[in-house]
N, CA, C and O of each residue as an XYZ file, in Angstrom:
448
protein
N      65.243    108.543    115.372
C      66.639    108.665    115.759
C      67.246    109.841    115.078
O      66.999    110.072    113.894
N      68.041    110.595    115.799
C      68.675    111.751    115.291
C      69.906    111.345    114.470
O      70.413    110.233    114.621
N      70.363    112.205    113.641
C      71.589    111.945    112.794
C      72.812    112.405    113.644
O      72.725    113.397    114.368
N      73.880    111.714    113.550
C      75.060    112.104    114.320
C      75.666    113.473    113.735
O      75.451    113.825    112.575
N      76.368    114.143    114.556
C      76.983    115.417    114.168
C      78.475    115.279    114.533
O      78.830    114.587    115.487
N      79.263    115.896    113.818
C      80.765    115.807    114.104
C      81.147    116.533    115.463
O      82.181    116.217    116.052
N      80.350    117.445    115.918
C      80.779    118.069    117.138
C      80.469    117.280    118.420
O      80.830    117.660    119.534
N      79.742    116.099    118.174
C      79.195    115.295    119.225
C      80.370    114.216    119.533
O      81.231    113.913    118.707
N      80.282    113.703    120.792
C      81.317    112.737    121.160
C      80.490    111.403    121.270
O      79.363    111.395    121.766
N      81.118    110.257    120.773
C      80.437    109.009    120.697
C      81.402    107.968    121.386
O      82.628    108.082    121.386
N      80.712    106.961    121.958
C      81.460    105.857    122.592
C      80.920    104.526    122.018
O      79.794    104.514    121.521
N      81.646    103.444    122.061
C      81.316    102.113    121.577
C      80.330    101.614    122.593
O      80.540    101.704    123.803
N      79.199    101.060    122.044
C      78.178    100.459    122.924
C      78.642     99.145    123.484
O      79.242     98.360    122.748
N      78.387     98.840    124.815
C      78.836     97.662    125.345
C      78.210     96.364    124.745
O      78.735     95.268    124.942
N      77.111     96.514    124.032
C      76.465     95.356    123.323
C      77.157     94.989    122.087
O      76.719     94.044    121.431
N      78.291     95.698    121.660
C      78.945     95.355    120.481
C      80.353     95.064    120.725
O      81.038     95.871    121.354
N      80.861     93.927    120.257
C      82.265     93.586    120.307
C      82.985     93.780    118.991
O      82.409     93.474    117.947
N      84.187     94.260    118.982
C      84.955     94.533    117.800
C      86.198     93.621    117.890
O      86.899     93.600    118.902
N      86.427     92.927    116.884
C      87.599     92.038    116.751
C      88.334     92.079    115.502
O      87.691     92.122    114.453
N      89.696     92.072    115.483
C      90.436     91.908    114.311
C      90.654     90.389    114.083
O      91.127     89.667    114.961
N      90.305     89.970    112.932
C      90.446     88.516    112.600
C      91.205     88.552    111.242
O      90.635     88.836    110.189
N      92.520     88.248    111.333
C      93.451     88.234    110.205
C      93.525     89.709    109.785
O      93.802     90.602    110.586
N      93.250     89.926    108.419
C      93.273     91.152    107.887
C      91.972     92.001    107.915
O      91.912     93.132    107.433
N      90.927     91.357    108.522
C      89.610     91.876    108.631
C      89.290     92.411    110.083
O      89.875     91.967    111.071
N      88.409     93.303    110.141
C      87.922     93.801    111.529
C      86.390     93.684    111.393
O      85.760     94.206    110.474
N      85.851     92.961    112.377
C      84.381     92.737    112.457
C      83.822     93.276    113.772
O      84.456     93.307    114.827
N      82.596     93.688    113.602
C      81.754     94.070    114.870
C      80.624     93.012    114.985
O      79.902     92.699    114.038
N      80.543     92.524    116.155
C      79.516     91.440    116.392
C      78.678     91.971    117.573
O      79.210     92.281    118.639
N      77.328     92.068    117.348
C      76.446     92.486    118.376
C      76.228     91.360    119.301
O      75.895     90.268    118.840
N      76.391     91.537    120.598
C      76.116     90.501    121.553
C      74.739     90.510    122.158
O      74.240     91.558    122.569
N      74.097     89.305    122.219
C      72.744     89.162    122.701
C      72.780     88.097    123.768
O      72.984     86.924    123.456
N      72.587     88.466    125.008
C      72.519     87.397    125.999
C      73.818     86.634    126.139
O      74.874     87.233    126.344
N      73.751     85.320    126.032
C      74.894     84.415    126.075
C      75.642     84.243    124.790
O      76.813     83.866    124.778
N      74.917     84.539    123.639
C      75.494     84.308    122.379
C      75.637     85.593    121.573
O      75.327     86.668    122.086
N      76.091     85.515    120.347
C      76.195     86.566    119.467
C      75.110     86.595    118.396
O      74.720     85.524    117.930
N      74.618     87.700    117.993
C      73.630     87.735    116.896
C      74.431     87.794    115.461
O      74.743     88.858    114.926
N      74.693     86.597    114.962
C      75.441     86.506    113.811
C      74.938     87.205    112.514
O      75.697     87.488    111.586
N      73.591     87.465    112.519
C      72.973     88.202    111.341
C      73.343     89.608    111.475
O      73.153     90.320    110.489
N      73.858     90.150    112.574
C      74.163     91.552    112.625
C      75.657     91.830    112.593
O      76.082     92.927    112.954
N      76.455     90.875    112.175
C      77.866     91.058    111.972
C      78.123     92.157    110.990
O      77.460     92.259    109.957
N      79.054     92.951    111.304
C      79.390     94.091    110.403
C      80.884     94.053    110.083
O      81.677     94.162    111.018
N      81.302     93.916    108.901
C      82.709     93.923    108.490
C      83.071     95.348    108.168
O      82.355     96.062    107.467
N      84.225     95.743    108.713
C      84.668     97.142    108.678
C      85.907     97.197    107.683
O      86.742     96.293    107.658
N      85.963     98.195    106.954
C      87.159     98.489    106.132
C      88.263     98.927    107.056
O      88.041     99.124    108.251
N      89.499     99.089    106.492
C      90.574     99.495    107.311
C      90.334    100.963    107.926
O      90.713    101.236    109.065
N      89.741    101.801    107.174
C      89.496    103.209    107.606
C      88.370    103.109    108.693
O      88.465    103.700    109.769
N      87.301    102.329    108.349
C      86.226    102.239    109.427
C      86.647    101.702    110.684
O      86.173    102.115    111.743
N      87.578    100.733    110.617
C      88.124    100.124    111.807
C      88.941    101.146    112.552
O      88.956    101.152    113.783
N      89.596    101.979    111.856
C      90.382    103.086    112.555
C      89.389    104.010    113.339
O      89.623    104.338    114.503
N      88.220    104.435    112.629
C      87.279    105.204    113.302
C      86.697    104.450    114.505
O      86.592    105.020    115.591
N      86.324    103.192    114.329
C      85.762    102.494    115.484
C      86.703    102.620    116.677
O      86.273    102.948    117.782
N      87.973    102.361    116.453
C      88.923    102.358    117.527
C      89.043    103.755    118.127
O      89.505    103.835    119.265
N      88.685    104.836    117.501
C      88.711    106.172    118.001
C      87.524    106.521    118.863
O      87.589    107.504    119.600
N      86.488    105.800    118.813
C      85.186    105.989    119.489
C      85.259    105.659    120.898
O      84.651    104.692    121.357
N      86.054    106.504    121.672
C      86.390    106.076    123.088
C      85.458    106.924    124.128
O      85.660    106.824    125.338
N      84.529    107.682    123.656
C      83.805    108.518    124.540
C      84.364    109.793    124.850
O      83.741    110.577    125.567
N      85.546    110.088    124.348
C      86.359    111.317    124.633
C      86.601    112.161    123.370
O      86.691    113.386    123.444
N      86.696    111.546    122.309
C      86.970    112.252    121.068
C      85.764    112.671    120.375
O      84.839    111.864    120.284
N      85.652    113.943    119.827
C      84.458    114.336    119.017
C      84.673    113.756    117.618
O      85.764    113.323    117.245
N      83.655    113.772    116.926
C      83.739    113.390    115.426
C      84.704    114.269    114.809
O      85.507    113.785    114.011
N      84.725    115.585    115.098
C      85.715    116.472    114.484
C      87.158    116.006    114.699
O      87.974    116.064    113.779
N      87.492    115.512    115.998
C      88.798    115.118    116.264
C      89.112    113.777    115.609
O      90.279    113.467    115.368
N      88.085    112.978    115.317
C      88.315    111.698    114.563
C      88.659    112.048    113.189
O      89.584    111.492    112.598
N      87.863    113.046    112.620
C      88.182    113.511    111.141
C      89.601    113.936    111.028
O      90.316    113.544    110.106
N      90.028    114.774    112.006
C      91.412    115.301    111.937
C      92.380    114.037    112.022
O      93.359    114.009    111.276
N      92.162    113.097    112.821
C      93.019    111.932    112.811
C      93.021    111.136    111.547
O      94.047    110.581    111.155
N      91.862    111.069    110.887
C      91.732    110.385    109.577
C      92.556    111.208    108.548
O      93.302    110.622    107.764
N      92.434    112.525    108.542
C      93.117    113.216    107.528
C      94.605    113.130    107.658
O      95.304    113.104    106.645
N      95.122    113.084    108.859
C      96.498    112.831    109.198
C      96.975    111.461    108.897
O      98.061    111.299    108.339
N      96.248    110.505    109.226
C      96.613    109.133    109.132
C      96.581    108.564    107.652
O      97.488    107.864    107.201
N      95.503    108.912    106.974
C      95.202    108.474    105.645
C      95.443    109.316    104.530
O      95.290    108.938    103.368
N      95.879    110.640    104.915
C      96.121    111.641    103.826
C      95.012    111.862    102.928
O      95.215    111.948    101.717
N      93.756    111.971    103.467
C      92.573    112.173    102.703
C      92.043    113.528    102.821
O      92.302    114.167    103.840
N      91.350    114.024    101.919
C      90.769    115.352    101.812
C      89.826    115.514    103.011
O      89.107    114.558    103.303
N      89.769    116.611    103.710
C      88.909    116.816    104.860
C      87.454    116.662    104.576
O      86.725    116.070    105.372
N      87.017    117.169    103.482
C      85.521    117.006    103.172
C      85.133    115.665    102.896
O      83.981    115.342    103.185
N      85.952    114.776    102.353
C      85.750    113.382    102.146
C      85.787    112.596    103.530
O      84.983    111.690    103.749
N      86.690    112.955    104.395
C      86.798    112.380    105.677
C      85.548    112.683    106.540
O      85.057    111.834    107.283
N      85.087    113.866    106.412
C      83.832    114.321    107.142
C      82.641    113.585    106.698
O      81.846    113.095    107.500
N      82.509    113.502    105.355
C      81.339    112.742    104.723
C      81.368    111.212    105.100
O      80.338    110.640    105.454
N      82.454    110.638    105.020
C      82.636    109.174    105.306
C      82.490    108.855    106.749
O      81.925    107.820    107.105
N      83.007    109.758    107.634
C      82.754    109.673    109.074
C      81.367    109.765    109.474
O      80.893    108.957    110.272
N      80.652    110.754    108.939
C      79.231    110.950    109.266
C      78.454    109.716    108.733
O      77.555    109.258    109.439
N      78.732    109.160    107.560
C      78.103    107.972    107.054
C      78.223    106.749    107.942
O      77.264    106.027    108.214
N      79.485    106.557    108.385
C      79.792    105.507    109.242
C      79.128    105.702    110.662
O      78.601    104.759    111.251
N      79.178    106.860    111.127
C      78.476    107.066    112.458
C      76.973    106.853    112.365
O      76.364    106.348    113.308
N      76.402    107.206    111.310
C      75.023    106.921    111.057
C      74.667    105.505    111.026
O      73.678    105.087    111.629
N      75.497    104.696    110.293
C      75.349    103.224    110.236
C      75.552    102.631    111.641
O      74.768    101.798    112.095
N      76.584    103.064    112.292
C      76.728    102.522    113.675
C      75.687    102.852    114.606
O      75.324    102.038    115.456
N      75.124    104.136    114.486
C      74.032    104.491    115.322
C      72.725    103.606    115.085
O      72.006    103.208    116.002
N      72.525    103.364    113.794
C      71.338    102.585    113.383
C      71.538    101.133    113.936
O      70.570    100.493    114.344
N      72.667    100.679    113.941
C      73.022     99.282    114.442
C      73.075     99.183    116.045
O      73.183     98.110    116.639
N      72.990    100.382    116.641
C      73.076    100.471    118.046
C      74.520    100.092    118.559
O      74.718     99.633    119.684
N      75.474    100.320    117.662
C      76.932     99.982    117.987
C      77.607    101.089    118.698
O      78.667    100.860    119.281
N      77.055    102.328    118.699
C      77.593    103.507    119.443
C      76.473    104.156    120.212
O      75.284    104.047    119.913
N      76.958    104.849    121.241
C      75.977    105.614    122.099
C      76.686    106.938    122.225
O      77.901    107.078    122.079
N      75.734    108.002    122.538
C      76.298    109.337    122.805
C      77.056    109.331    124.137
O      76.578    108.757    125.115
N      78.190    109.942    124.179
C      79.011    109.994    125.470
C      78.263    111.083    126.291
O      77.910    112.126    125.741
N      78.038    110.859    127.518
C      77.428    111.789    128.439
C      78.396    112.361    129.374
O      79.279    111.654    129.859
N      78.268    113.719    129.682
C      78.974    114.389    130.602
C      80.446    114.616    130.203
O      80.922    114.115    129.184
N      81.158    115.407    131.065
C      82.590    115.733    130.778
C      83.407    114.458    130.843
O      83.072    113.566    131.621
N      84.401    114.345    130.106
C      85.303    113.278    130.086
C      86.711    113.627    130.674
O      87.201    114.739    130.479
N      87.282    112.770    131.313
C      88.670    113.073    131.781
C      89.620    113.356    130.530
O      89.321    112.935    129.413
N      90.716    114.050    130.760
C      91.592    114.292    129.632
C      92.206    112.986    129.284
O      92.326    112.047    130.071
N      92.642    113.001    127.856
C      93.269    111.675    127.352
C      94.632    111.351    127.931
O      95.110    110.221    127.835
N      95.262    112.377    128.545
C      96.631    112.146    129.165
C      96.604    111.274    130.238
O      97.650    110.763    130.638
N      95.401    111.014    130.818
C      95.287    110.293    132.186
C      95.490    111.053    133.426
O      95.423    110.493    134.520
N      95.756    112.410    133.290
C      95.872    113.336    134.276
C      94.476    113.688    134.864
O      93.516    113.756    134.097
N      94.337    113.900    136.107
C      93.000    114.341    136.665
C      92.578    115.725    136.026
O      93.404    116.600    135.766
N      91.344    115.836    135.817
C      90.726    116.968    135.178
C      90.799    118.086    136.228
O      90.610    117.840    137.419
N      91.086    119.369    135.755
C      91.190    120.440    136.558
C      89.789    120.991    136.827
O      88.917    121.008    135.959
N      89.611    121.456    138.112
C      88.327    121.991    138.550
C      88.196    123.428    138.100
O      87.180    124.070    138.369
């Protein structure tokens, strides 16, 4: 399995459900009719923010920019933490590479 890169675009895998429960955010892998409770992943506030950004449109670089702005963190730290989290999510099959061009975030049709 290759390592994620910040210039890549990632999307949340359909096999993974994310839920905020009280002050915690958890990822639960779905298996058939039930959930694989051994694979539950608890996310920090920052990791939950990154998870919510993984919409198949934003690159890792764009997510890093959002982290720097939102949490007032040093860019190099945000890059390292994002790559580490993306690696963990990739290992857990919680994210997949986004394929092909994506429509703009504004909801307007893409120009030809």
